[in-house]
N, C-alpha and C positions, 0 to 999 in steps of 0.2 A: 556513570551507566553503565545494569547488563546489559548485554546483548547478548540469545539465543537464540538461532534458528532451523528450524526441523523442516526439512523437506519431508511436505504429504501429497497423497491423490497420484493421479496415471496422471496431472500436466507438472506435475512434478514444481503445485506452488512453493514457494519459502515465507514459510510462515515465523515471525517472529517474536519472539518475548523483549518486551525492555522494564527492565525496572529499576526500581531507584535501593539503591546497596546500604542505604539507613533509615527507611523507613520499608523495605520493603514493600510498597507500594508495584502494584509491573500494569501494564496493554499486556494484550494482545495483538498483533494486525496479521488480521488475513489467515484468520484459520480455516481454508480451505476445502478442508475433509480429517480424517486421522485422530475424532477428537480425544480419546483414547487416551493418544500418544501422542496430543499436544498438556492433556491434563495430567495424564506421567508427567513433562517434562517442567510444569508450575507444580505439580508436589515437592518434585525434585528441588529444586530452587528455591524452597518455599515462598511466594509469591504469595501477594494478594491483589489478586484480577478487582483495577478500575471501569479501565474502558476495556473493548471488543471495536475495535479500526481498523474499514473495512476502509483500504485504500480507492475501490471503486466497489460496484455491484454486481460482478461478472458472478457466475454461481459458483467457476471453481476460487474464489478470493470469497466466499461470503460461504457455503456451505455447514459449517461444522460453529456456527456462527449460533445460531438456538443449543448445541449440544455445551458450548462453551458456559454458555449466560446462565443455561441451569442449574450446571457446579459452582459455578461462582458468583454468582449475584451481578456480574460489572453489566455495567452500559453501555447499548452498540451506537456505535460514530460510524454518521454518514454523510458526505455533503449534502448540505443541501439540493443542490438542482440533480443528484445522482437517486434523489429518491424520485425530487420529481419527475426524470425520464421511466425511474423504473417503475413508477406508479401509470403512468401511460399505456394506453390500446402497442405502441409502437416498443416500447420497456416490458412490458406482460410481454409479449410475444415474445420474446427473445428466450428472457430467462427460462418460459416453458421449454423453450427448440431445446436450450441446453440444462434443457435438464431439473430445473430447480424456480421456483415463484419464487418475487424475488418476497422480501422480508422486513422490518417493522425497524426504523433506528426509534435507540428513545433522544437520542442529540445530534441535530443538524450543523454543523458547524460551516465556517466562511471562511476565505480566505484573510489570510490572516490575525485568525483566532489562537489563541495558545492552552496546553492542553496541553495541565499539574498533574505528575501523581509522585505523589514527595516533594522531592529537591528535582526534578523534572523537570525541563520546559521541556516541548516539543510544537514547533510552531504549522499549521498549516499553510502550504501552500496549493493553491487551485491549477494542476495543470489539466488542465481538457485538451483533451486530443484522443484520445484512447477509448473516452467515451466522456459525455457529458460536466460527470462532476467530482471525475480521477481527481487525488488530491497526493503528494505528498507530505513526507514529516522530517523535519531539519529541530537537531535540537542537538548542542555539544560536540561537534562537529561529521557528526551520522544524518547522512539523507536518505529515508526509507521510501523506495521509486513507484514500488505495483508495479502499473503496468508502461510506466509512461515512459521509462529509461530503460535500458538491461543492459549485460557489461558487452557493449559494440554495438544495437542494437537498439529497436524503439519495440512500442506494441502496437500489432495492428491497427489497422484505420479502413477496414472491410469490411466493419460491423454497425449497424447502425446505430445516429447520436458518436460514428466518429466522427473524426479528419482528420488530415497525416498532415494540412499545412498549419491547421491547427496544433496540433499535435512539436509538430516545430516550435510553435511560435510557442508553446509556452516552454521548452528548452528552453528559448535559447533568453528569455526577458522573466522566468522565475531559478534556474539550477545551473546556467551563467555563470549566472554573475558571483554567488556560493563561492570563498577562498576553496584554490583546488584541490587545498588537501581533504576536501569533505569527502569522506568514506559513503558512496555509493555500494545500499544493501538493497539489490533488485527484484521485484515479485517473481520471479525464476529464473532456473538454474538451467541459464541457453546458452553464456556467455564461457572463453578460455577458462575463468578463476566463479569466483561463489561474489566477488565482491570487484569493486572498483572503485575507483578518487576518477572527480572530476575532471582534477590534468588530464588519466590518461584514455578519458575516453574526449576531450580533446583534441587529443592526437591520434588517438587510433577510432574512435568511432563514424562509422562510413554519415550515416547521419546526419554530424555532426561535422565533420572537415570534407563536406562535400556539398549542405547545404547552410546549412549556416552560416561557419566560418566564413567558407569558400569566395 
């Protein structure tokens, strides 16, 4: 599995390119901004992008959807509950307040679904809390966590549709049961290091040590 990350936008979102080295098919996770930068990296790696996956629908993770889709022909993937929330009055108001109206997904996914890109399989884990339809993607010992879990922290839960109780439950039931050596690829560069592991987060992340494992 080829993994390339780019830091994009004012909020330092991590956009990931995940590619199959055998078929050169790939996906883009959370193209939040700077589409030209993302497309240049796609060209550099020689990838044919099949999917654009949004871990959730907040504009800092979706703003580049349209540009990347137009350039690559890829399909936009979003969790079903996130699409429903973004289409609600509350969701539309939040998106407009954050400076970007909600876009439309081509493919709606649910917990347990698998995205296949070449020989790569990424399992969808529904992890609500930061938003109703937040997801993580798990495959080959790697976990792309969006704004569910950061290095040493978790996503904010003061926005419409968010819940700290639900977020902690998602981490406890969906993330912590994964192998300790699973690599965490977060949605923002907010930690001491760009990446982490589940083992390290169990030892050092106060939301896990003080609220889940206490």
